[in-house]
ROMARMAR-601342 format. One record per residue: x, z, y of N, C-alpha, C in turn; residue in one letter. Coordinates in steps of 0.1 Angstrom, whole numbers, plus 5000, padded with zeros to 4 digits. Atoms other than C-alpha are relative to their C-alpha. Layout:
REM residues N
XZYXZYXZYA/...
END
This chain:
REM residues 628
500749874998247931693354498649974990M/500949995011245431793328498550085007H/501449954996241631933333499550084990L/500749925010239732213315498649985009L/501150014994235932133321498850004990Y/501249975006232532183310499149884997E/500750115000230331913297498950034985E/501449935009226731993281500150094992E/500049875006227732323274501150034991G/498949995009230932263257501349995008E/499049974993234532353270501049844995L/499150145005236731993268501150015010K/499050044992239931903280500649835001V/499750124999241631593293501049945010G/499150054992244231403312499549915011T/500650094983243731263350500749874996V/499350134998244230903348499749945016L/500250044987242530853382499050115008A/500949884994240931073410499249925013Q/500650014987238231023436499350095006A/500649874993236631243460499050084993P/501249955005233831343438500250034985A/499850015015235131283402501549984996S/498549985007238131253380499749894986F/500150085012238630963354501350044989Q/499049925006240231143324500149944984V/499950055017241431063287500150124990E/499949885011240731313260501149984990S/498849975010243531403234499849904988P/500250115010241731153212500049845006H/500150124996241930873233498649955009G/501350034995238230863247500250035016R/499849994985238130803285498550035005R/501549974995235130943305500450045015S/500249974983234031033342499850145000K/500349854998234031413350499850025015V/500349964983232531533381500850135004K/499149894992234631773404499250124997V/500749865001231832043401500150044985G/500049975014232332053363501450034996N/498449975004236232113364499750165003V/499949875001236932473356501550045002L/498349974999240932473355500649865000L/499050095000243732213362501250074998S/498749965004246932253347501249894997F/498850125003250432103339500450034986E/499549975011251432303309498750094992Q/499450105010250832303279499149845002P/500750135000249631963268498750014996A/501350005001246031883270499450034986A/500649965015245431903232500450134996G/499649855004247032243229499350115007E/500949894995245132443253499150064995L/501249925008242132523236500550074986L/499749935013243832603204500950125002A/499149894993246432843223499050105004Q/501049934993243632983241499150094991G/500949955010241533053210500950114992E/499249925009244533233193500350135012R/499949894991244733453225498750085001L/501449945000240833513226500050104987A/500349905012241133673191500750125002E/499249864998243533933202499450115012T/500649924989241134033232499050094994L/500949935002239034333229498649985011D/501050074994235534213241499250145008V/500449894994234534593246500550045014Q/499049984986237434653272499849925009F/500350094988236634363290498850035006L/501549974995232834443294500350155009W/499749874993234034803306500949955013E/499450044989236434643330499249935010C/500950064991233834453347498650085006T/501149894997231134733349498849935006A/501350034999228134533354500049895013G/500050074989229334333384500249844995R/499650145001229633953388501349955004E/498250064996233033773387500449874994F/499450125004235033483380500950024988D/499249955012236733443348501649995004F/498750014995240133333367500550165006R/499749844995239933693386500150114989S/499749925010239333873356501250004990L/499050015005242133713339501550055009A/498849964988244333803371499950154999R/499949865000243434153367500450054987D/499449945015244234173327501449985001Y/498550035002247634023331500650035011V/499249924988248534203365500749885008G/499250104991249733863380498949855000R/500950125002248333503384500149954988E/499850065014247433383349500649864998P/499850145002248733073334498749944992N/501050085005246532813320499450064984A/500849925016246332963282499550135004V/500749844999245733323297498649995004E/501450004994242833203319499049954989A/500950105008241432963291499850114989T/500549905012241633263265499150105004G/500949904993239633503288498749924999I/501450064998237133223295499249984985L/500650045012236633143257499650144995L/500549875007236333523248498650025008K/501249994991233533533277498849914995L/500950065005231833253264499650034984Y/500549975015231833373227499750135000G/500849874999230233703238499049995011A/501150024992226833623252499350135002P/500549884998225533963246500650085012M/499249934990228334113267500049935015Y/499650104988228633843295498949905001F/501050084995225633663313500749875006Y/500050114993226533303324499449995014R/500650004987226133293363500649855007R/499950114994227032943371501649954995G/498650075004230732733371501050134999K/498749915003233332973356499650165002G/500249884998231133283367499250064989A/500749915010229833553345499550155005F/500449864996228133903348500050094989Q/499949905011228634203324498350034999A/501349975003225234273307499950175004A/500049834996223834633318499850064987P/499449925011224734913295498750014987E/500949985009221234973281499449854991E/500350125004220434613275500949974990T/499050045008223934563257499650114986L/499949935011223134883233498849934993K/501250085009219634693223500649904992L/499550125009221534373216500850054988A/498949975011224134553197499350044989L/500749935011221734763176499049914991A/500750115007219734433168500849914990G/499150075005222834253159500450074985L/499849915011223834553135498949994989E/501350025011220334533118499749884994K/500250165007220534153113501450034992K/498949985007223934253098499650044985R/500349925012222734493074498649934992R/500950085006219634273066500749894991L/499350105010221833993055500550054990Q/499349945012223734233034499050054991A/501149955010220534373017499449844993Q/500650125002219333983015501049964987V/498950015007222833932998499950064987A/499849935013222734202972498449974992A/501350045008218834122963500149884994W/499850135007219833772956501050014986A/499149965007222533892937499350074984Q/500849915009220334132916499149864990E/501250125004217633832910500949884992L/499250075009220533612898500450044988A/500149945014221133852872498950034990R/501549995005217433822863499850175000F/500549854998216934212875499449985014K/501050014987214034212901500050135007C/499949894991214634462930498550055001P/501349964998211534682935499449965011P/500650054989211034552970499649854999E/500550145004210734202956499149974991I/501049995010208834282927498650025007A/500949984993206334422951499149915008A/500450124994205734112969500049874991L/499750105010205833902938498849885004K/501150095000202333722942500249935016D/499950064987202933662980501349905001E/499150115000206333512974499849894991L/500250125007204933292947498949935004L/501050064996201833182964500049945018Y/500050014985202133213003501450085006A/498849944995205833303011500150015015P/500050004988206433423045501449995005D/498450045002209733273057500650115012R/499649914990210133553083500450134993N/499849895010210533823054501549994994K/498750025008214033893041499849984984P/500250035016212533903006499949894997E/500350164999211433543011501549934998T/498850045000215133463017500850034990H/499649985010216533642990499649924989A/500350055010214433492965500349825000L/499750165000215133122979501750004997E/498550005001218933222978500249994986R/499850005015218633312942499549874993A/500250125005216833022933500949865000C/499250095000219432802946501150034993R/498849945009222233002927499749954988E/500150015013220632982896499249874994T/500650165002218832622898498550024994G/501349985008215432802888499049995011L/501049994990212132792904499450155002T/500549854998210533102919499350074988G/500949965013208033132888500850014991A/499149975012210633082865501150095000R/499349884996212933322881499350144996L/500649895001210333592881499750014983F/500249965016209633532842501250024993E/498849955005213233562834500350155003R/499949864998213033892851499050104993C/501249925004210133992830498850065006G/501249974991207334002856499149885000L/501150094998205333692847499749954987L/500350015010204033732814498949914996G/501050085004200833562814499849875009D/499850124993200933202824498749985006T/501450044994197133162829499850085013H/500349924987197033452853500949945013D/499350044990199733282873499449885007Y/500750114993197932942876498850035005H/501549964995194533102883500350075014L/499949954988196033312911500549895010K/499750074991197533042927498749915008R/501350024994193732902931499350115010F/500449874993192833252942500550025014L/499449994986195333292969499549885010H/500450094990194532972984498650015005E/501249984997190833012985499250095003F/500649874998190033362982501250125003F/499149934997192833532999499550175001P/500749874996190333843006499250054988R/500849975014188933842970498849905002G/500950125002186433612954498750045000A/501349984997183533842960499449965012A/500850034988180633762986499750105005F/500249884990180333983016498550034998A/501349935001176934183019499249875007P/500850094995174133943027498650024998H/501549995002170433913032499649934987P/500650095010168333783003498849915005L/500950084995166233503012498250024997P/501349985005162433523010499449874994L/500550105007160633312985498949925008A/501050074993158433032997498850004990A/501349975009154933142985499049875007E/500950084994153032893009499849864994D/500150115005153832582992498949964989L/500950045010151332382971500549984985P/499350015015151932402933499749864994L/500050125006152632102916499049974987A/501150015009150131952892500650014986P/499249985013152631942863501050074999S/499249895001155032162846501349904999V/499050084998158732052846501250064990A/499049955008161932112822501149935005F/499050054998165432072829501049984989S/499350015012168331972808501550015008L/498549974993172032112815500850064988D/499149965010175032232795499750144997E/500349885003175132572780500850075014L/499349924989176032842806499849985014G/500350064987174832642837498950125005T/501049924993173232892862499649955010T/500550084989172932672889499049904995E/501050115003169832452878499449935012I/500250054988169632222905498949874998D/500750105002167431962890499150024987D/500950025011164331912866499049885001A/500750125002161931652854498750044994F/501549975007158031612846499949844998S/500650125009156531332827498450044998V/501349975002152731312829499049855001S/500850134999150031042825498850015006R/500750004988147830962851498449944992L/501650045006143730892842500049844997P/500150135004144330532844500949954988E/499250045012146830542818501650005003G/498850024995149930502838500850155000E/499149894999153030732837500650045009L/499349994988154330922865501050114996R/498949895004157531092865500450055014V/499349924990158831342887501450055002G/498649945001162231442897500150125010V/500149874992162531802911501350065004H/498649924996165531952931499850115010I/500049854996165832312936500049995017A/500150004985165132392975500550125007A/499749874995167332652987500249985016P/500250014985167132493021498850055007G/501049934993163832653027500050125002L/499849854999165033003024501350045009G/498949964995168632953040499749905011I/500250094987168432843077501549955003A/498850044993171132653096500550125008P/499549904990173432893114499950134994G/500249865003172333203092501050074993S/498949925008174533433074500149934988P/499950065012173833273041500849845003L/499450124998174632933057501550025003D/498549964997178133073067500650034989A/499349965013178733203031500249854994L/500050135007177832863018501149905006A/499150104992179932673046501550064999R/498549975001183032893039500649924985E/499450045013183232783002499749854998R/500450135003181332443003499849934988L/500450045015181132392967500250104991S/499549935010181232542936501349954994T/498550065006184732522920499950054984A/500150015016184832482882501449984994Y/498950025009187532522858499750064988M/500349945011187832602821499950144998P/500149845004186332922812499550085011G/500549924986185133032847499349905013R/500250094985183632892881499850125009K/500149914989183433032913498749935012Y/501450084993179732962930500249995015T/500350014986178932832965499250115006M/500949904994176333082967500050114991L/499949885006176033442957498949994984P/501150015012174133492923498750055002E/501649974996171033662937499549915008D/500550124994170733372960499649894990V/500150125010171233112931498750064994V/500949935011168733332907498749975012A/501150014992166233302939499649844999R/500550154996166032922941500349924984F/499750065014167532812904498649954993S/501150065009164932602883500150064988L/500049945014164832842857498550034992D/501250005009162332882828499150125004H/501149884996159133082835499750035015G/500549974985159133052873499449885008A/500850094992157332862897500849985016A/498750004989160432752923499449925010Q/500150114987160232562958501149924994P/499350125003161332212951499749905007A/500350154996161731862968499949924990V/500150095012160131632945499849875003S/500350154999160231252940499349944990L/500950065010157431112923500049844999Y/500250165002156930752909499349974990F/500850045012154630572886500949884995D/499050095008156530362859499149854996V/500650135004155729992858500149984986S/500250045015155229802825501549964998A/498750045004159029682831500950155000E/499349855000159930072831500950055012G/499249984987160930052868499250095010L/500549934991159830292894499249925010P/500550064991156830202918499350105008K/500849924992155130372947500650145001A/499349875000157830632953499650115012L/500449914988156630952974500550134998H/499249884999158331262984499050125004S/500549904995157031612987500550135000R/499549855004157631992992499050084992L/500949955008156232202966500550114990E/499749895010156332492940500049944988R/499950055010157232362907500250104986V/500049935012156332542873501049954989R/498950045011159532522849499750074988I/500449935016158432542813501250004990S/499049995011161832502796501349955007A/499050054995165432482804500849964986N/499450075012166932242777501650015000L/498550005000170732252767500549894991R/499550115005172831972757500350044986H/499549945015174332182727498849984990A/501250045011170832152708499449875001E/500850144998169331812724501249894997Y/499350125001172431602720499949914990D/500450075013171331502687499149895004V/501150114997168631282704500949905005L/499250134996171631052717500049904987N/499750105012172030922682498349954995D/501550015002167930952676499549885010A/500550094992167230732706500849854995F/499150135001170030462698499349934985D/500550075012168630442662498750014995Q/501750015000164830482671499250094988R/500949905008163830762650500150135007H/500249894991162731102660500650164992T/499449885007164131462655499050125002S/501149875000160831682662500550115011G/499849904986162331862694499049995010L/501049994986160131962722500649915011A/499750074989160031742750500849864995Y/499250115005161531462728499049875006E/500750124995158831202739500449995014E/499549994985159531292777501149945002E/498650064997163131252773500249834996L/499950155004162730922756499549905009R/500750064988160430802785501149985008T/498749984987163230922810501249894997L/499050095000165630732792499849834999W/500250154999163830382791500150005014R/499949994987163530452828501249975005V/498450044996167130482831500649884999A/499750115004168030212812499549895009A/500650124990165629982834500850035014A/499149964988167430152865501249934998L/498750035001170730072853500049835001E/500050165000169929712846499749935012K/500350074988168329652880501250025010Q/498749974991171529822898501249904994R/499050095005173629602876501450065001G/498749924999176329882875499750114987R/500149905008176830132847500050135005P/499749854994176230502855501150084994S/498749925003179130622836501249965005A/498950034997181530442854501049944991G/498850085008184830292838500650084989L/499549925011185930592820499050044990A/501249965009183930642788499950124996P/499949855005185131012780500350105010L/499949864993184631332792500550104992D/499949885008185731672780499550135003F/500749874995184032002778501250114991N/499149865004186332342776499350124998F/500749875002185132642759501050084995F/499049885001187332952762499350094995I/500349865006186933242739501250084998D/498749905002189633492746501049935004G/498850055001192833342739499849864994E/500450125008191433052720499349895009R/500650084995190432722735499449904993V/500750105005187932452722499949885005R/500350124992187932102735499249934992I/501050085007184931892728500349855008V/500250164990185031502737498849964998Q/501650045000181931382750500049855006R/500150154995181231002754499049995011K/500950044986179830912788499249894997R/501050145004176930672790499150014988G/501050025011175230812762498650025003A/501350014994171430842765499450125008P/500549894993170831192777500750005012L/499249984987173731172802499449895009D/500450134990172430822814498650025007K/501249984993168930942821500150115011L/499949904988170131242842500749925012V/499150094991172731012858499249915010S/500850094992170130742868499050055010E/500949954991167730952880500450075014L/499449934989170031152903500449895009M/499750124989171130802917499149945007I/501250034998167630712920499650105012L/500449914991167031032940500949995015V/499150004990170131042961499949865009N/500250144994169730642971498450015007S/501250014994166030662978499750115013S/500149914988166130983001501149955009W/499150074991169030833018499549905007G/500850114994167030533025499050045010E/501149934994164130743036500650045015L/499549954988166430923063500549905009L/499550114992168130613074498849905006A/501350084995164630433079499550075013E/500449914989163730733103500950025008R/498849984993167130713119500250175000D/499649855001167731083109501450004995I/498849995004171331183104500150044985A/499849935012172631263070501649944997A/498650025003176031253053500049934986I/500250095009176430933030501350014992Y/499050035009178730873001500349844999R/499750154999180230513007501149944992V/498650055007182230292987500149855004Q/499650144997183829952999501349964996S/498750045003186929762988500550134990T/499649935009187130022959500150135005G/499749884996187830322983498550065003K/501049894996185330622984500150095011V/499649914987184630813017498450055001R/501349954994182031013034499749955013L/500550104986180130853065498650105003S/501249974995177230983088499249865001V/500950124999176030613086499949944987H/500250045013174230463057500349854995A/499550125006176230213040500049974989E/500150045017176530043005501050094996P/499049975008177930202976500249894988H/499850135008179529912960499950014985E/499949945016180330102926498850024996G/501349945006176730232922499049865001L/500750114997175329902934498550045009G/501049984991172830062961500350005014V/500150024986172030032996500950105010R/499249884996173230373004499650114992C/500249895010173630692986500450145007Y/499849864992173431043003499950124988A/500149895011174231332979498950125004W/500949914998171131552977499450074988M/500449975014170831632941500250174995S/499649865006172631972938500550085013S/500049914988171932182971500650134995P/499449845003173032502951501549984999L/498350015004176532372942500949915011R/499350104990177532122972499350015015R/500349994987177332203008499649895005Y/500350134993176931843020498449974994V/501450035007173531822995499150105008D/500749894995172432133013499649955013L/499950054986173031993046499049875002V/500850115000171231663039498550064996N/501249965003168231883023499450045011Q/500649974987167732023057499449905006W/500450134993167631683072498949944992Q/501250065006165131573046498950054997L/501249934999162931863049499349985012M/500250024985162631813085499149865002A/500650135001161731443078498650014992A/501249995008159131543053498750075005L/501049924992157431813074499749975013Q/500250034987157631613106500650075011G/499249934990160031843124501149945007R/498850064994163031783146501250064991R/499049995011165931763123501350105005P/498749874995169032053127500949925009P/498850074996171731763131499749855005Y/500050134997172231453149501249954995T/498750055005175031213139501450045008R/498849964995177231323166500250165000S/499749845000176931693159501150034993S/498849945004179831893156500150054988E/500249945012178432093129500049914989A/500250085009177531803109501449924995L/498650055003181031623112500950094996L/499049895009183131923105499750034987S/500449985013180931993076500649894990A/499750125010181631643063501550024996M/498549995004185431673067500450124993R/499649895006185732013055499750004985S/500650025011183831923026500949904992F/499050125008186231613016501050084996E/498849945005189331843019499850094989L/500249885010187832133000499749954986T/500650065013186331932974501449944990S/499050055007189631732967500950114995A/498949875003191732062965499250074987R/500949955014188932212940500349914987Y/499850105011189231902920501550004993D/498950015006192831912919500450174992E/499749905008192932272907499350004986H/500650035013190432192880500749944990Q/499050115010192531912866501250094996R/498549935004195832142868499250094988A/500649915010193532402848499849934986M/500250075012192332142823501449964993E/498850025008195832042818500850114992T/499349895008197032392811499350044987Y/500449995013194532442785500049924990W/499850125011195032102768501550064995S/498949955004198432222765500150124992L/500249885008197432582751499549944986R/500550065013195432372726500949964990W/499150065010198332182714501150114994L/499249885004200232512711499150094990L/500849955011197332672692499749944987Q/500350085012196732402668501449954993E/498550035007200532362661500249864999K/499750165001200531992669501349965001V/498850035001203831832662499949855004H/500250164996202531442665498649985004E/501350024992199831312686500149865001I/500350164995198530942693499650015014D/500250034988198130812726499949865001A/500350154993196930492745501149995010V/499250044990199430322765499249925013V/500950054986197930262803500949895006L/499250094996201030092818501250044999R/498649985000204730072817500150114990E/499849905010205530422801499250105004N/501049925000202430572811498950014988L/501150005008200030712784499150115002V/500949875000196930902778499850064986R/500449955016196731132747498649994996L/501350015005193831072725499250144997E/500849915003191331332724500350135012G/499649894990192731532755500249965012L/499950084988192531462792501450025006P/498650014996196331442794500749875001L/499250104997198331192810501650045003Y/498649974997202131172808500949864997L/499050125002205230942811500950034987R/499149995012207130872778501149915003V/498750104999210730732789500549944986P/499350055012211630662753498949874994S/501050095003208430432750500949835002L/499550154998209930062742499349915010P/500650104992209429802765499149904994E/500450105007208229582740498450054995T/501349945002204929812736499349985015V/500650004987202429702762498550064999V/501549955000198729822771499149884993P/500349865002196429882755500450064987P/499349975013198629942724499850164998A/499949875002198330272706501250044992R/498849935005201230482697499950154995V/499949865002202330792680501150055005R/499049964994204331042698500350154992L/500049895005206131342686500350115012A/500049874988205731682707501150054998V/498749945002209031792716500050125007R/500149864992208432082744498850025005E/501149974992205432232758500150115008V/499549904990206132422790498650035006D/501249944992203032652803500350015012L/499749964987204732762832500149895011L/499850104991205532432846498749884999E/501150105005202532242829500449894998R/499250145004204532002814500149994984T/499850035015204731832781501149874999L/498750095002207931632768499549964984D/500350085014207031372739500949875002C/499150105000209131112726499649904988V/500450115007208230782709500049994986Y/499749995016207930762670499549854995R/500650125006205730442663499049955007Q/501350064995203330182673498949974988T/501249995009199930212654499449885002L/500850125003198029922640498850015009P/501549994992194829812663500550065015G/500149964983194629852701498850065006G/501149954995192330052721499549905010A/500750094991189929882740500250045016A/499449974987191129842776499150085008L/500949944992188030002792500350174998A/499949885007188830312768501350085007E/498849984997192230322785500050045017A/500049994983190930332822500150155005A/500149864994191730642842499250055011A/501049994993189030612866499150084994D/501349945004186530882860498649975003P/501650064995183830702877499350115011G/500849934990181330822902499350104995E/501049895002179531152901498849985007K/501049984996176031192906499850115008A/
END
């Protein structure tokens, strides 16, 4: 005797080997033995052979009209054997009963399962809706196939073209247009971007890469929502000395300025003045919400997206000619050039000048060679440089980090100019060291008063944010809280609120366990990392544009490890598979530029020769160092 039974939703057959009151011991046509409960048995039969029943039943099921079977059952509940009996007009054999059963199993829209071998015909209205949905799905699949075929021929259907940006940057897997593009990509072996390019819809590669950033961070547009303008802090005392700033050309968010004055006793007093937007932006206010949404100013070659609206920045930026609110750190300079008697205060600071590196970088060589250039504020800058050198020596760490080079990008229309900038130059060092002093000193002040802050911590080489004052080994300081850029970084603005509360003797807005503080810290880390990724991606893009613009066919590089190299004069790292194994770091090599792909942001180079002389290992380092 053979059995047809159900197991885990599947129909199976087997030959009975032994029988118990509640179960059978059966052997499948493939020789597998198993135990089958009596309640799972649907049919027992002698003919045909167990291995042939399902195949013969399938052939019979293919000849049956499911619509006719549904009409015969008229919405009632029934057993498959009774339906088979009505259909053939006699007691059905095993193949006929199985064919009916398989047809019922294969038509779940027509027949609902109601237990062991029992079914119920679907109500007419429900069936109509199900069939309409099936037909709609069939037409949609046909449409997807037609769209994919057109795309594979590099002709973009208008329905796909209308969703180009969404499909490139934020595809919705529930949309048929997405399935069509994915299908065409599989068939052609191309990426979505490359496929659109072949269709003539992706002419501007810069626009393509920039839109990826905009879609991620500003899906509703990069413009700020309407917002109130904060009031100026007029009741603060006026600082006794005037200050000046030093920034790159085009800097609009001037966070820091310096003052140097001589006391009646002959000692020098230095002031480091940090813009104080925290005086006009309150925690939880609409402006706080705007800043918290962006968390940082995002930079990329030729453009930036500020954390705060332009009119708010203008209200607090330390611009020339204004008396702006600031948090100031003052110290007297000892004979060794080190700070002593540090003290902080809230005040208004008169800004006498906004100096720019483009004009003042000549002082880098002047300071090193001990001669003068006649520029305004040269003596003050020289004093600050001496203080910075003493601070760096005291910390025992270079302020420039490991990587000696920075690159500035200047975009003029379609042309790019890349200027290599040596880190650790006198003017860079004086700014970095004084920012490190400000951030570490104010971080210690908050820690001493047990006031929560967000600290930048480095231990065992890893940098992270923490609400606890822990050492920053890379900078050689006991703690380091970002506070020097409150116009550009949300963490600095949060820390400024805490610092101002400490200086004014008020209760600070946040505790260490405050969810607002902890979520701001976590969100800033994630967002800042993504901003940095986009910045590096756009720097890579413009570096490749420069190679094409200058028609570079050969370029020199420094070997970092194995086949990884850094191109000289550009912030570009790439692998060169053709590099011989005998060429080891820090060798310099010449490469032939074979292909530049602006869409994929890739560069293909091949090894040409090894150059005499090797680069200093420090110059080959890939670590950009800590940012103040």
